[in-house]
C-alpha positions in Angstrom: -78.8 8.0 9.2 -76.6 10.2 7.1 -76.7 9.4 3.4 -72.9 9.6 3.1 -72.5 7.1 5.9 -74.9 4.7 4.2 -73.0 4.9 0.9 -69.7 4.4 2.6 -70.9 1.2 4.3 -72.3 -0.2 1.1 -69.3 0.7 -1.0 -66.8 -0.7 1.5 -68.8 -4.0 1.7 -68.9 -4.3 -2.1 -65.2 -3.5 -2.5 -64.2 -6.1 0.1 -66.3 -8.7 -1.6 -64.6 -8.0 -5.0 -61.1 -7.9 -3.4 -61.8 -11.3 -1.8 -62.8 -12.8 -5.1 -59.8 -11.2 -6.9 -57.2 -12.3 -4.4 -58.7 -15.8 -4.3 -58.4 -15.9 -8.0 -54.8 -15.0 -7.8 -54.2 -17.7 -5.3 -55.9 -20.1 -7.6 -53.5 -19.1 -10.4 -50.6 -19.6 -8.1 -51.8 -22.9 -7.0 -52.2 -24.0 -10.6 -48.6 -23.1 -11.3 -47.0 -24.3 -8.0 -49.2 -26.5 -5.9 -49.7 -29.5 -8.2 -47.3 -28.9 -11.1 -45.0 -31.6 -12.3 -42.1 -29.6 -11.0 -42.0 -27.7 -7.7 -39.5 -24.7 -7.6 -39.1 -23.4 -4.1 -37.6 -20.1 -5.3 -40.8 -19.4 -7.3 -43.5 -21.2 -5.2 -42.1 -20.6 -1.7 -42.2 -23.0 1.1 -44.6 -24.9 3.4 -47.7 -26.9 2.7 -48.6 -26.0 -0.9 -46.0 -23.3 -1.1 -46.5 -19.5 -1.0 -50.1 -19.8 -2.2 -51.2 -21.3 1.1 -49.3 -18.6 3.0 -50.9 -16.0 0.8 -54.4 -17.5 1.3 -54.0 -17.5 5.0 -52.8 -13.9 5.1 -55.7 -12.8 2.8 -58.2 -14.7 5.0 -56.9 -13.2 8.2 -56.9 -9.6 6.9 -60.4 -9.9 5.4 -61.9 -11.6 8.4 -60.6 -8.8 10.6 -62.1 -6.1 8.4 -65.4 -8.0 8.1 -65.6 -8.3 11.9 -65.2 -4.6 12.4 -67.7 -3.7 9.7 -70.2 -6.2 11.4 -69.6 -4.6 14.8 -70.1 -1.1 13.3 -73.4 -2.3 11.6 -74.7 -3.8 14.9 -73.8 -0.6 16.7 -75.7 1.4 14.1 -78.7 -1.0 14.5 -78.7 -0.5 18.2 -78.5 3.3 17.9 -81.3 3.2 15.4 -83.5 1.2 17.8 -82.8 3.6 20.6 -83.7 6.5 18.4 -86.9 4.7 17.4 -87.9 4.1 21.0 -87.2 7.7 22.0 -88.9 9.3 19.0 -92.0 10.1 21.0 -94.2 9.6 18.0 -92.3 12.2 15.9 -92.7 11.0 12.3 -89.3 12.5 11.2 -87.4 10.8 14.0 -89.2 7.5 13.4 -88.3 7.6 9.7 -84.7 8.4 10.4 -84.4 5.6 12.9 -86.0 3.1 10.5 -83.6 4.1 7.7 -80.6 3.8 9.9 -81.6 0.3 11.0 -82.4 -0.7 7.4 -79.1 0.5 5.8 -77.1 -1.0 8.7 -78.8 -4.3 8.1 -78.1 -4.0 4.3 -74.4 -3.3 5.0 -74.3 -6.2 7.4 -75.8 -8.6 4.9 -73.4 -7.4 2.1 -70.4 -7.9 4.5 -71.6 -11.4 5.4 -72.1 -12.2 1.7 -68.5 -10.9 0.9 -67.1 -13.0 3.7 -69.0 -16.1 2.5 -67.8 -15.6 -1.2 -64.2 -15.1 -0.1 -64.2 -18.2 2.1 -65.8 -20.2 -0.7 -63.2 -19.3 -3.3 -60.2 -19.7 -0.9 -61.6 -22.9 0.5 -62.3 -24.3 -2.9 -58.6 -24.1 -3.8 -57.5 -26.3 -0.9 -55.8 -28.9 -3.2 -58.5 -28.9 -5.9 -57.4 -28.5 -9.4 -59.6 -27.3 -12.2 -59.9 -29.3 -15.4 -57.2 -28.7 -18.0 -53.5 -28.7 -18.2 -51.6 -27.3 -15.2 -49.0 -24.6 -16.0 -45.5 -25.9 -15.1 -43.0 -23.3 -13.9 -39.5 -24.4 -14.5 -35.9 -23.1 -14.2 -34.1 -23.4 -17.6 -30.9 -24.6 -15.9 -32.4 -27.2 -13.7 -35.6 -28.6 -15.3 -36.2 -32.1 -13.9 -36.5 -35.1 -16.1 -40.0 -35.9 -17.3 -42.0 -37.9 -14.7 -40.2 -36.4 -11.6 -42.6 -35.9 -8.7 -42.9 -32.5 -7.1 -41.7 -32.1 -3.5 -44.3 -33.8 -1.4 -46.0 -31.5 1.1 -44.7 -33.7 4.0 -41.1 -33.1 2.9 -41.4 -29.3 2.7 -40.0 -27.2 5.5 -42.3 -25.7 8.1 -43.8 -22.4 7.0 -42.1 -20.6 9.9 -38.6 -21.4 8.7 -36.5 -19.1 6.5 -36.3 -20.4 3.0 -33.9 -18.1 1.2 -30.1 -18.4 1.1 -28.6 -15.2 2.7 -24.9 -16.0 2.7 -22.4 -18.4 1.2 -19.0 -19.2 2.8 -16.0 -20.7 1.0 -13.3 -22.8 2.6 -10.4 -20.5 1.4 -10.8 -16.7 0.8 -7.7 -16.7 -1.4 -5.4 -19.0 -3.2 -1.9 -18.5 -4.5 -1.0 -21.1 -7.2 1.5 -21.8 -9.8 0.6 -22.7 -13.4 -0.5 -26.3 -13.4 -1.3 -26.5 -9.7 -4.7 -27.9 -8.5 -6.6 -27.2 -5.3 -10.0 -28.0 -3.9 -12.6 -25.6 -2.5 -15.7 -26.3 -0.5 -18.6 -24.0 0.2 -21.7 -23.9 2.3 -25.0 -21.9 2.0 -26.7 -20.4 5.1 -29.1 -20.7 6.7 -29.0 -24.4 6.6 -32.8 -24.4 6.8 -33.1 -22.8 3.4 -35.3 -24.7 0.9 -32.5 -24.9 -1.8 -28.9 -24.8 -0.6 -27.4 -26.0 -3.9 -24.5 -24.0 -5.2 -23.0 -23.6 -8.7 -19.2 -23.1 -9.2 -17.8 -20.7 -11.8 -14.7 -18.8 -12.7 -14.5 -15.1 -13.8 -11.7 -16.0 -16.2 -11.3 -19.6 -17.4 -8.0 -18.7 -19.1 -6.4 -18.1 -15.7 -8.2 -20.6 -13.5 -11.0 -23.1 -14.0 -13.3 -24.9 -11.5 -15.6 -27.8 -11.8 -18.9 -28.4 -10.0 -17.0 -30.3 -7.3 -14.9 -27.2 -6.4 -11.7 -28.5 -8.0 -9.6 -25.5 -9.2 -6.9 -25.7 -11.9 -4.4 -22.9 -12.5 -4.1 -22.2 -16.2 -2.0 -19.1 -16.7 -0.5 -16.2 -14.8 -2.9 -13.6 -13.5 -5.8 -13.2 -11.0 -9.4 -14.5 -11.2 -12.4 -15.1 -8.9 -13.9 -18.5 -8.2 -17.5 -18.2 -7.2 -19.9 -20.5 -5.4 -23.4 -19.1 -6.2 -26.8 -20.0 -4.8 -30.0 -20.3 -6.9 -31.1 -16.8 -5.6 -27.8 -15.2 -6.6 -25.8 -15.1 -3.3 -22.1 -15.9 -3.9 -19.1 -16.9 -1.9 -15.8 -15.8 -3.5 -12.2 -17.0 -3.5 -9.6 -14.8 -5.1 -7.0 -16.9 -7.1 -3.6 -15.5 -8.0 -1.7 -17.7 -10.5 2.1 -17.2 -10.7 4.4 -18.2 -13.5 6.8 -20.7 -11.8 9.5 -19.4 -14.1 9.0 -15.8 -13.0 12.0 -14.4 -11.1 11.6 -12.2 -8.0 12.4 -8.5 -8.4 15.1 -7.1 -6.1 16.6 -3.7 -5.6 20.3 -3.6 -4.7 22.4 -0.6 -3.8 26.2 -0.4 -3.5 25.9 1.7 -0.3 22.9 2.7 1.8 25.0 5.3 3.8 26.6 7.9 1.7 28.8 10.9 2.5 27.8 14.3 1.2 28.4 14.2 -2.6 29.4 10.6 -2.5 28.0 8.4 -5.3 26.9 4.8 -5.6 25.1 2.6 -8.0 21.7 0.9 -7.7 20.3 -2.0 -9.8 17.0 -3.8 -10.1 17.4 -7.5 -10.7 14.9 -9.4 -13.0 13.1 -6.3 -14.2 10.9 -7.0 -17.2 10.9 -3.4 -18.4 12.8 -0.1 -18.2 13.5 1.0 -14.6 12.4 4.5 -13.8 14.4 6.0 -11.0 13.5 8.8 -8.6 14.1 10.1 -5.1 11.6 10.9 -2.3 13.7 14.0 -1.6 16.0 15.2 -4.4 17.6 17.8 -2.2 19.0 15.0 0.0 19.4 12.3 -2.6 19.9 12.8 -6.3 19.2 9.9 -8.7 20.4 9.8 -12.3 19.6 7.6 -15.2 21.0 4.1 -14.9 20.6 4.0 -11.2 23.5 6.3 -10.2 22.8 7.7 -6.7 24.4 10.8 -5.3 24.2 12.1 -1.7 23.5 15.9 -1.8 23.1 17.0 1.8 22.8 15.3 5.3 19.4 13.6 5.8 17.5 10.4 4.9 15.5 9.8 1.7 14.1 6.9 -0.3 15.5 5.6 -3.5 12.5 4.6 -5.7 12.6 2.3 -8.6 9.5 1.6 -10.7 9.3 -1.2 -13.3 7.2 -4.2 -14.3 7.5 -7.8 -13.3 7.1 -10.8 -15.6 3.3 -10.7 -15.2 3.3 -7.2 -16.6 2.4 -5.8 -13.2 3.7 -2.4 -12.1 6.1 -2.8 -9.2 7.5 -0.1 -6.9 10.7 -0.9 -5.0 12.2 1.4 -2.4 15.4 1.6 -0.4 16.2 4.0 2.4 19.5 5.9 1.9 21.2 8.0 4.6 23.4 11.0 3.6 25.6 12.3 6.3 28.0 15.2 6.9 31.6 14.5 6.1 33.8 14.6 9.2 37.5 15.1 8.7 40.4 15.0 11.2 43.6 16.7 10.4 46.7 15.8 12.5 50.2 17.3 11.9 53.5 17.8 13.7 54.3 21.4 12.9 53.1 24.7 11.5 52.8 23.1 8.1 49.1 23.9 8.5 49.9 27.6 8.5 47.4 29.8 6.7 44.6 27.5 7.8 44.9 24.9 5.0 42.0 22.9 6.7 39.8 25.9 6.6 40.5 26.5 2.9 39.7 22.8 2.3 36.4 23.1 4.0 35.4 26.3 2.1 36.4 24.7 -1.2 34.3 21.6 -0.3 31.2 23.7 0.5 31.8 25.8 -2.6 31.3 22.5 -4.6 28.2 21.5 -2.6 29.7 19.3 0.1 28.8 19.5 3.8 32.1 19.1 5.7 32.9 19.3 9.4 36.7 19.7 9.9 38.7 19.2 13.1 42.4 20.1 13.3 44.9 18.9 15.9 48.3 20.6 15.3 51.0 21.8 17.6 54.2 23.3 16.2 57.2 21.2 16.7 55.3 18.1 17.9 55.4 14.7 16.4 52.3 12.6 15.6 53.1 10.5 18.7 53.2 13.6 20.9 49.9 14.8 19.5 48.4 11.5 20.3 49.7 11.5 23.8 48.3 14.9 24.7 45.1 14.9 22.5 44.1 11.3 22.3 40.5 11.9 23.6 39.9 14.0 20.5 40.9 11.0 18.3 38.5 8.4 19.8 35.7 9.9 17.9 33.9 9.3 14.6 35.7 10.6 11.5 35.2 9.7 7.9 38.6 10.8 6.8 41.9 11.1 8.6 44.6 13.3 7.1 48.1 13.1 8.6 51.6 14.5 7.8 55.0 14.6 9.5 58.0 16.4 8.0 60.8 13.9 7.6 63.1 12.6 4.9 65.2 10.0 6.8 64.6 6.3 7.5 65.2 6.9 11.2 62.3 9.4 11.4 60.1 7.1 9.2 59.6 4.8 12.2 58.6 7.7 14.4 56.2 8.9 11.7 54.7 5.4 11.3 54.3 4.7 15.0 52.5 7.9 15.6 50.3 7.4 12.5 49.5 3.9 13.7 48.4 5.0 17.1 46.2 7.7 15.7 44.7 5.5 13.0 43.8 2.8 15.5 42.1 5.3 17.7 40.0 6.7 14.9 39.3 3.2 13.5 37.8 2.1 16.9 34.9 4.5 16.1 34.7 3.9 12.4 36.2 0.8 10.9 35.7 2.2 7.4 37.7 5.3 7.9 39.9 6.4 5.0 43.4 7.5 5.8 45.5 10.0 3.7 49.2 10.5 4.3 50.4 13.9 2.9 53.6 14.0 0.9 55.3 17.1 2.3 58.9 18.2 2.7 61.5 19.0 5.2 63.7 21.3 3.2 63.2 22.6 -0.3 65.7 20.3 -1.8 64.5 17.1 -0.1 61.2 16.5 -1.9 62.1 13.0 -3.3 63.2 11.6 0.1 60.2 13.1 1.9 57.8 11.6 -0.7 59.4 8.2 -0.3 59.0 8.2 3.5 55.3 9.2 3.2 54.7 6.4 0.7 56.5 3.9 2.9 54.4 4.9 5.9 51.2 4.6 3.9 52.0 1.1 2.8 52.9 0.0 6.3 49.6 1.5 7.7 47.5 -0.7 5.3 48.7 -3.9 6.9 49.5 -2.5 10.4 46.1 -0.8 10.9 44.0 -2.8 8.4 42.5 0.3 6.8 42.3 1.9 3.4 45.3 4.3 3.0 46.4 6.6 0.2 48.7 9.6 -0.2 48.1 13.2 -1.3 50.5 15.0 -3.7 50.2 18.5 -2.3 53.9 18.8 -1.9 54.4 17.9 -5.6 51.8 20.5 -6.5 53.7 23.2 -4.6 56.9 22.4 -6.4 55.1 22.4 -9.8 53.6 25.9 -8.9 57.1 27.2 -7.9 58.4 26.0 -11.3 55.8 28.3 -13.0 57.0 31.3 -11.0 54.3 31.3 -8.3 55.6 32.0 -4.8 54.1 29.3 -2.6 56.7 29.1 0.3 56.7 31.2 3.4 60.1 30.0 4.6 62.4 27.1 4.3 59.8 24.5 5.2 56.3 26.1 5.4 53.9 27.1 2.6 52.4 30.6 2.6 48.7 31.4 1.9 49.1 30.7 -1.8 50.7 27.4 -1.1 47.9 26.6 1.4 45.4 27.3 -1.3 47.0 25.0 -3.8 47.5 22.3 -1.1 43.9 22.5 0.0 42.7 22.2 -3.6 45.0 19.2 -4.1 43.7 17.4 -1.0 40.0 18.3 -1.8 40.6 16.8 -5.3 42.1 13.6 -3.8 39.8 13.1 -0.8 36.5 14.3 -2.1 37.0 13.9 -5.8 36.5 17.6 -6.5 37.5 19.0 -9.9 39.7 21.8 -8.6 39.4 23.8 -11.8 35.7 24.3 -11.0 36.3 25.8 -7.5 35.2 29.5 -7.4 36.3 30.2 -3.8 38.8 33.0 -3.4 40.7 33.6 -0.1 40.5 37.1 1.3 44.3 37.7 1.1 44.4 37.1 -2.6 45.7 40.2 -4.6 44.6 41.0 -8.1 47.8 39.3 -9.3 46.9 36.2 -7.3 43.4 36.1 -8.8 44.9 36.2 -12.2 46.9 33.1 -11.4 44.1 31.2 -9.7 43.3 29.2 -12.9 46.9 28.1 -13.1 47.0 27.2 -9.4 43.9 25.1 -9.5 45.0 23.3 -12.8 48.2 22.3 -11.1 46.3 20.9 -8.1 44.0 19.0 -10.4 46.8 17.6 -12.5 48.8 16.3 -9.5 45.9 15.1 -7.3 42.5 14.6 -9.1 41.6 10.9 -9.5 45.2 9.8 -8.6 
């Protein structure tokens, strides 16, 4: 038999014997600590008859017995092979000696293996409930040491060795709580699996200043804030309830805006109610919506953007409030009874508006020599549309014609109002002849006052006629004939109406009509100042 094989068999047998003795000794120490101690801790000692030490002994015995069996089989096979070699040696001394050695060492290995098995069985069997003399080591948990004299868990009351003994999850009755200061609530919790040896749970709070909990699961809200209530098993598995405590005196934050639909360059004001700190204003798109300090909001161009307000609530928590604001293009309808709109006053108005950053869509309905009523009769379909502003004029300075002026204006206003109940109406103060300004202005004012009640809309007047007479007094030629303005007059009238309707400071307008001569350009400042003085914010 190969010398290396002999050595291997002997060494394996000796090692197995020593391992059996060592493991049995460990099981003995475990038994001393768990099996008969005055306190039985399942998280330390395990489960089943005698705890983990019995399970360990059984596993050790099973593994060693399997190894011993295979070594015994190998030894027997070697003995058989040695016998065959001996019988077939044919008297050869070398072969006979080799066969004898193989048989002898196989028998030695088999004897050592049987001895190791016997020793292991002796030590493991000797620990089956026997306790060596001396004091037993008691393993305890510092938080749950039993009173002196308590009995360990009797073997008959311990769960079967096949059952799971550890807690793997804990559920609580409520995943979250919202409470006011001083409120109480009760939580329950359960550990799983229910077959675990120890399903006891300990309640605790991550912040007793905000919320406390007793060992019955009773929660008390102490102060505003958030905390976690935990139900924790002995092996550290926890179920969690998130508690939010609110100050009952805290007021809800709210964002209010004067208008959520703005015209181009129209302004409104926003406020945050019950803010506990400075409000920081911003816009999701500053090209559409401009926001200034103090919550002043200005529409810049058609589109939709969010007004954003950031502040803190009474709990000191950062809060972000949003409100969607729509900015739309300004739609203006011009209606007249004659060629007073000569030199394209509406076009000049639109260019001035765009020059100051407004987006304006202007529509003009004018037929020379026609009254407002006649314009309505022949073009009514163009008036049953959406307009933000309605600008009307009719040249008259007599009470008889005032009724015709009013009736035509009423028809047109009602048609526009049917599409936009918030339409704003402007009645232009114009003239019939150069020397009838006072009477013409009076008629226009009377029509405007009658429209407020008759149509139920917002109505005002524009002083473009007054502006023309003021310019004439300064030597500026603004009239084309007895009743119509020329291109200079149209420029001043457009600046006046833009100042009144859109709130434009006329002196800041840099638009110059193509027809303007160098002399006209030198007088532009005077023209725009006249328009501002007669119309701006009036």
